[in-house]
C-alpha positions as CSV (number, residue, x, y, z in Angstrom):
1,M,-69.7,-25.7,30.0
2,S,-70.9,-22.3,31.7
3,E,-69.6,-21.5,35.2
4,L,-72.2,-20.5,37.8
5,P,-72.3,-16.9,39.0
6,L,-70.3,-16.8,42.2
7,E,-73.6,-16.3,44.3
8,R,-75.0,-19.6,43.0
9,Q,-71.7,-21.7,43.4
10,P,-72.2,-24.7,45.7
11,S,-70.6,-24.5,49.4
12,L,-70.4,-26.9,52.1
13,H,-71.3,-24.1,54.7
14,H,-74.6,-22.2,55.1
15,D,-73.9,-19.8,57.8
16,R,-77.2,-17.8,57.5
17,E,-79.7,-17.9,60.0
18,P,-82.4,-20.1,58.7
19,D,-85.7,-18.3,57.8
20,S,-89.3,-20.2,57.9
21,S,-88.6,-21.8,54.6
22,R,-85.5,-23.2,55.1
23,L,-86.6,-24.5,58.8
24,H,-89.5,-26.1,57.1
25,T,-87.6,-27.7,54.4
26,G,-84.9,-29.1,57.0
27,A,-88.0,-30.5,59.2
28,A,-89.3,-32.2,56.2
29,T,-85.8,-33.8,55.5
30,F,-85.5,-34.8,58.8
31,S,-88.9,-36.3,59.1
32,M,-88.0,-38.7,55.9
33,L,-84.9,-39.8,58.0
34,A,-87.1,-40.7,61.0
35,D,-87.9,-44.0,59.5
36,P,-85.3,-46.9,59.9
37,T,-85.8,-48.4,56.6
38,R,-85.6,-45.2,55.0
39,L,-82.6,-44.1,56.8
40,H,-81.1,-47.6,56.0
41,L,-81.7,-47.1,52.3
42,L,-80.1,-43.7,52.2
43,W,-77.1,-44.9,54.1
44,L,-76.9,-47.8,51.5
45,L,-77.2,-45.2,48.7
46,T,-74.4,-43.0,50.3
47,Q,-72.0,-46.1,49.6
48,S,-73.2,-46.4,45.8
49,P,-76.3,-46.1,43.6
50,S,-78.3,-49.2,43.7
51,D,-81.4,-50.9,42.1
52,V,-84.5,-52.1,44.2
53,G,-83.2,-55.8,44.1
54,S,-79.9,-55.0,45.5
55,L,-81.6,-52.7,48.3
56,T,-84.1,-55.4,49.4
57,K,-81.3,-57.9,49.7
58,R,-79.1,-55.6,51.6
59,T,-82.1,-54.1,53.9
60,G,-83.7,-57.5,54.5
61,A,-87.1,-55.7,53.9
62,S,-89.7,-56.9,51.4
63,R,-89.5,-55.6,47.6
64,T,-92.8,-53.9,48.2
65,S,-91.7,-52.0,51.4
66,V,-88.4,-51.0,49.8
67,S,-90.1,-49.8,46.4
68,Q,-92.7,-47.9,48.8
69,H,-89.9,-46.3,50.6
70,L,-88.0,-45.4,47.7
71,A,-91.3,-43.8,46.1
72,K,-91.4,-41.4,49.1
73,L,-87.7,-40.5,49.1
74,R,-88.0,-39.9,45.2
75,F,-91.2,-37.7,45.8
76,S,-89.5,-35.6,48.6
77,G,-86.5,-35.3,46.4
78,L,-83.9,-37.0,48.6
79,V,-83.2,-39.7,45.8
80,T,-82.8,-39.5,42.0
81,T,-83.3,-42.4,39.6
82,R,-81.8,-43.2,36.2
83,K,-82.6,-46.2,33.7
84,E,-80.0,-48.8,33.2
85,G,-81.6,-51.2,30.8
86,R,-84.7,-52.5,32.4
87,N,-83.5,-51.6,36.0
88,V,-84.1,-48.2,37.7
89,V,-80.8,-47.2,39.8
90,Y,-81.4,-44.9,42.8
91,S,-78.8,-42.4,44.1
92,I,-78.7,-40.2,47.0
93,S,-79.6,-36.6,46.2
94,G,-76.2,-34.6,46.9
95,G,-73.3,-34.5,49.2
96,H,-75.2,-32.5,51.8
97,L,-77.7,-35.3,52.4
98,A,-75.0,-38.0,51.9
99,R,-73.0,-36.2,54.9
100,L,-75.9,-35.6,57.1
101,V,-76.9,-39.4,56.7
102,R,-73.4,-40.4,57.6
103,E,-73.2,-38.2,60.4
104,G,-76.4,-39.2,61.8
105,M,-75.4,-42.8,61.7
106,N,-71.9,-41.8,63.2
107,H,-73.9,-40.0,66.2
108,A,-76.0,-43.2,66.6
109,D,-72.7,-45.5,66.7
110,H,-71.5,-43.4,69.6
111,K,-74.9,-43.5,71.4
112,V,-75.2,-47.4,71.0
113,T,-71.5,-48.2,71.8
114,G,-71.0,-45.5,74.5
115,E,-68.1,-44.0,72.7
116,P,-67.7,-40.4,74.1
117,P,-68.8,-37.5,71.8
118,H,-66.2,-35.5,69.9
119,E,-65.8,-32.5,67.9
């Protein structure tokens, strides 16, 4: 297994000021998170990979709706798929996105419950 060059090593922090390309990419990601069903699907996928049937049960949305949202998330690169027999299993695309979704929901929890913000 070859190791990535140092400048290509994954990192948790990207402190550079964002350029236009990064701002547009970030805005596109946030726009995909702006739908409650898609956000719920992504939050569920932070817990574990799942198929459409499981995600349908857990969201309470119709199978058609879940499938359409997953297609948008896949097209935008926010989820990946793999085949397991006859099922397609969806996974969230990477740790940065998983942390973003979890932090967004933690922020929402504070707003809903009135719990004070913290660092």
